[in-house]
N, C-alpha and C positions, 0 to 999 in steps of 0.2 A: 504494500500500500504506500502511495506517495503522500508526502506531508500535507499537500493542499487539496487532496481529494474532497469533493463536495463543495468547494468554494466556487461561486459564480462571479465571473469578471466580465463586465461589458466594456469593450474597448472602442471608443470613437477616436480612431488613430490613423496616422499616415506616416510614410517615410521611415524614420529610423528610431527616434528617441522613445516614442510610445510603444512601438512594436518590440523594441529591445526589452523594455520593462515587462511587457505582457508575455513574451515568449518564455521568459524565465519562470513566470507564474504557471504557464501551460506545462513547461517541463516538469514542474513540481506537482502536477496533478490537477491544477485548477481547470475548470471549464471556462474557456475564453471565447466569447462571442464577439467577433470583429465586425464592426459596422463600417461598410464601405459605401462610397457614393456610387451612383449608377455607372456601370462600366469599369468599376474597380478603382482602388486608391492609387495615389501617385506612384508609389514604388513598383507597382506592377508593370509600369510602362517605361522604366529606365532602360531595360535591355531585354533580351530573351535568351541569354546565354546558357541557362541551365535547362536544357531540353524544352525550350519554349517559355520558361519562367525566368523572370529577372533574378539576378544574383542576390540583390538585397531582399527581395520578397521571399525567395527560397530559404534564405538564412533566418529570417526573423518572424516567419508566420506558420511554422510547423505546429501541428496539433491544435489549430484554432478552427472555429466554425465561422464561415463568411456569410454575412447577410447584407444584401444591398438595400439601402433605404434612401429615400429623398426626405431628409429631416426638415427641409424647408416647408414641406407639406404637412398640414395639421394631422392627417391620418397617420402618417409614418412617425411623426413626432410623438403622438400619443402612444403608439406601439413602443417606441424607445423608452418612454417613461414607465410603461408597464414592466418592461424588462428591468429597468433600473430599480423599480420598487421591490423586486425580488433578489436584487444583486447584493453581493458583499462588497464589491469594489467596482467603481466606475472611473475609468481612465480616459481623459480627454487630451488629445494632442492635436489641436486645431488652431485656426487663426486667432489672433488676439481679439477678445471681445465677442467672438462668435457664440460661445455658450450662453452668455447673458442675453444676446439678441434672440436666441432660440428659446428663451424661457427656461434655461437649464442652469440657473445660478447655483453654484456649489453649496453655499450656506443654506439656501432655501431647500435644496434637495436633502441635505443632511438633517435639517429640522423636520422635514416631512417623513423621511425614512431614517430613523435614528441608528439603524444598524449599518448604514452606508458609509464606506470610505470613498470619498470623491477626490480624485487626484487630477489637478490641472498642470500640464506641462507647457511652458511658454518660454519665449526667448528671454524675457526680463521679468523681474518682480512686478506684480500688478500695481504696487505703490510707487514704482520708479517712474521718472519722467520719460523713460524709454518704453514704457509698457505697451504702447500701440505699435511699436516697430516690428516689422516682419523680421524673422530670424531664421537663418540657415546655418548649418555647421560651420562653413568657412567664415561667414560673417561674425559669428561668435568667437571663433578662434582669433580672428583679427582684432575684434573689439576688446577682448579680454586681455590682450597682450601676449597670448601664447605664440603668435607668429613672430613677435619681436624677439623672443628668446629661442626660436627654432630656425635652424638653417645654418648658413655659413656667415662669416663676417661680411661677405659681399652681398648676400641676399637673404631676406626674410622669407620663410615658406610656411605653409600650413603643415600640420601632421598628416602623414600620407593615408590615414584612415579617418573615418568620421568621429574623431575623438570627442568633440563637444556633444554630439548626439548620443554616443555610447555612454559617456560619463553621466549625462543627464538621465538616460534610461536606467542605468545602474543605481543612481541616487534615488530615483522614483521607486524602483524595486525594493530597495532597503527601507524607504519610508513606509511603503505598504506593509512590509513584514512587521515593522515596529508598531504600526497602527493596529494590525491584527492582534498583536500581543496585548496592546493597551485595551482594545475592545474586549478581549477575554477577561480583563480585570474589571473594566467599568461598564461593559455591556453596550457601549456607544461607539459609533464610528466617528469620523471627523473629516473636515475638508483640508486638503493638503495642496500647497502651491510649490512647484518645483520649477526653477528657472535655469535655462541653459547658461546664462551669464554667471549666476551664482555658482553653478557647478564648476565652471572653468576658472572662475576667480579663486575658488578654493584650491584648485590645482596650481595656481600661480602664487600661493601664499609665500613660499620661500623667496622667489625673486622680489616680491613686494616688500617683505621684511628687510631684505638687503638694501632696498632703495629707501624705505622709510626710516630705518635705524642705522644704516651704514653709508648712506648717501652714495650708493653704488648701483649702477644699472648692470644687470646680468647680460653679458655679451653672448652673441650667437657663437657656438663653438663646434658645430658639426657633430662629430662623434666624440669630441673631447668634453671635459667638464670644467665649469668655471671655478670651482672651489675644491677639486680633488685632482691630485696628480701622483703618479701616472694613471691615466684613464683615457682609453681610446684605441684607435686602430694603429697597428704597426704592419709594415710591409715586409714580407719574406721574399725569397727568391721566386716563389711560385704562387704567391697570393697573400691575402691579408688575414690577420687574427686580431681580435679585440682583447685587450688586457685591462685589468683594473686592480689597483692597490688602494683599498679603503682603510686598511689598518697598518700601523707601523710595522707589525710583525710580517705582514705580507711584503712590504717594501724591503725589509731585511732579506727575506727569502728570495725575492726577485734579484736583488743585487748579488747575492752570494751564489745562489743555485742556478740562475738562468743567465744573467748578464756576466757572471763571474768577474764582477768588479766590486768586491766587498768594501773597498775603501770609500765607495760612494755613500755608505751608511753614515759615516762620520764627516762627510764633506759638508761644510757649513751652508753651502747653497741648497742642500737637500736634506738637512737634518730633521726637519719636521714637514708635515703636509703643507703648512703655510709657506715654508721656504721653497718647497718643490713647486707650488703654484706660482710663487713670485719669480722663479727661475725656470719656468716650464719650457721655454725655448731651448735653453741649453740642455735640460734634461731630455727633452724629446729627441734632440739631435744625437745624444749619446746612445739612447735606446735604439733609435733608427739605424745607426751605424752598425750596431751589433746584430740586430734582428735581420738585416738584409743579407747577412752572411749565411743564414740558416734557411732550410726549407720549412714550410708550414709544419710538416710532421715532426721535424727536429725540435722546433720551438714548442709545439704542443706537448711533446713528450717531456720536455724539461719543465714546463708549467705543471703538468700532472704530477711529476715526480716531487715537485716542491709544494704540492697542494695549493696551487694558486688558481684563481678564477680566470676563465677565458671563454671566448665564444667565437663561433664562425660568423662572418658577415653574410648571412644567408640571403639568397634570392627567393622569389616566389616559387620557382621550380624546385629549389632546395627544400622549401617548406613542404611542398607537395609530397615529397618522398622522405620527410624527416622521421626518424625512428620514434620520436616522442609525440608525434602528432596523433591525436585521437579523433575519430570520425564516427558519425552515426548515419544511418541510411534514412533518406526521406523518399516519399512517394509523391512526385510532382504529377500534374496532369499529363505531362509528356513521358513519364516513366521514372524509374528509380534513379536516384543520385545520392551523392555523399556530401555532407557538410561537416564543419568542425563540431565536435561534441561539446556540450555545455561543460564548463569547468566545475559545475556544482553537482552533476548527476551522473551516475554510472548505470542506472536502471533502463535508460531509454535505448531501445533497439531499432525501431522503425516508426516513423511518424508521417502522416499525410500533410501535404500543403494544399489548401483548398483552392478551387477555382473561384472566381469572383461570383458571389451570390449563391454558391453551391448549397447553402443551408437555408436560404431565404424562406422557402415555403414551409419547411419544418419549423422554423422559428416563428413565423406568422401564426401557424396553427397552435404552437405551444403557448404563445403569449396573447392569444386573441382575447377580445373583451368578454 
């Protein structure tokens, strides 16, 4: 038995943040009814790479029931409210102000249905002057400062995956689990506001603290680190390896067992992590000169022998065949496919991805007047 068996979740969602949240609930056994616009939600139409289904949709909508509604029409809006009346959780990931205009104010719903946990996912806090702004992943990465600390000294870039959406969805998932625990104590649900900007600003807390209290802007460092050294990519004869020394003992083992330059431990330029960061150019040059004389295999064997952390600079093709990668099978409308397994669950073996509106008639019958 899965931990959320018996939980009913209504998801008025699209794209990534809301679906990321609710697919975690579905993976844990919740019944998730996904409300889509006529013709299907936005993410269905990004591409058709997974046997006719878009990659984002295949990833984030397994195990859900799809219902097409036109909630601007009174009849379908009334149906939606009958569903919400029986729900444990109502997740909304729609345009700013849309829920209120539709008569679905979160506080009013929670007063009317005391068991309900109503979660609004938006770009910005509703009390912010930015509340009415449209928000997409890249826009929030840029607005929150994430792009300013990501990339190389020459160019700011966004994170290569939908980090703002994913972080927000994960935050909403956590908030729902906390609210369910609270409801088990008080017997009452609650309205929850989750903003993408807040989620990413939280991720930016360390650079913000360095600026607010150290008068220092975090530079863009590529694969290096602004306050830890050595930390980053080194080039061997036949490719690259990433190395990290976060503890002084690791630095000692690197100098003695890998670089075979034990005198560097007591070199005043490199005596502490702060010293190494201050003299990172000289340090990087020394490490680079030694590593370029070795093959990747030789360097990795030395790192392993000295119990030092390292990693490959993997490509997507490398990930596809990675021995640590876990997958689950999904059944798309076009046939079976594999997606990454949830990091939270081992029980899932095979799950369906619905066609748009696949369960509409069933849902209409179940929640009829």
